[in-house]
C-alpha positions in Angstrom: 28.0 6.7 -10.4 26.2 5.4 -7.3 27.5 5.6 -3.8 26.4 5.6 -0.4 26.9 8.9 2.0 29.0 7.5 4.7 30.0 10.1 6.4 28.7 13.9 6.7 30.0 16.3 9.2 27.6 19.6 8.9 29.9 21.8 11.0 32.2 21.9 7.9 29.3 20.9 5.2 32.0 18.0 3.8 31.4 14.5 3.5 32.6 11.2 2.0 30.7 9.3 -0.7 31.6 5.0 -1.1 31.3 4.5 -4.8 30.4 1.1 -6.7 33.8 1.4 -7.9 35.4 1.0 -4.7 36.5 4.3 -4.5 35.7 7.0 -1.7 34.7 10.7 -3.0 34.6 13.7 -1.0 31.9 16.1 -1.5 30.8 19.7 -0.6 27.3 20.0 1.0 26.5 22.7 -1.8 27.0 19.8 -4.8 23.7 17.8 -3.4 20.6 18.9 -6.1 17.7 18.0 -3.5 18.8 18.9 0.0 17.5 16.2 2.6 18.1 16.6 6.3 19.4 13.2 7.6 22.6 12.5 4.7 24.6 9.6 6.8 23.8 5.9 4.8 21.7 7.5 2.2 22.3 6.1 -1.5 23.2 8.7 -3.8 23.9 9.2 -8.0 26.4 11.9 -8.5 28.8 12.9 -11.1 32.6 12.9 -10.8 34.7 16.4 -10.9 38.1 16.9 -10.1 38.2 13.4 -8.1 35.3 14.7 -6.0 31.7 14.0 -6.2 29.8 17.0 -8.0 25.7 16.9 -8.8 24.8 14.8 -6.2 21.0 13.6 -6.1 20.0 11.7 -3.3 17.6 9.0 -3.6 15.3 8.7 -1.1 11.8 9.7 -0.8 9.2 9.9 -3.9 10.5 11.2 -7.4 8.9 14.5 -6.5 10.0 14.8 -3.2 13.4 14.1 -4.8 13.5 16.9 -7.3 10.9 19.3 -5.2 13.4 22.2 -4.7 15.2 22.0 -7.8 14.6 25.3 -9.9 14.0 24.7 -13.7 
């Protein structure tokens, strides 16, 4: 599913994604697969867990930078 990070609190590591289905989903910072400094306003792709977003990929930069931190 696609969405946009609307809020992120770095002090507690929790944020909100406004999804394409019209719902908002919480996420924890450790669910982001490719690290990105400025999260608010970034478009993302994610999977749904137990009412939370998981396996989040920030869709910013080139494909090489997006997956640069993922170990295979």
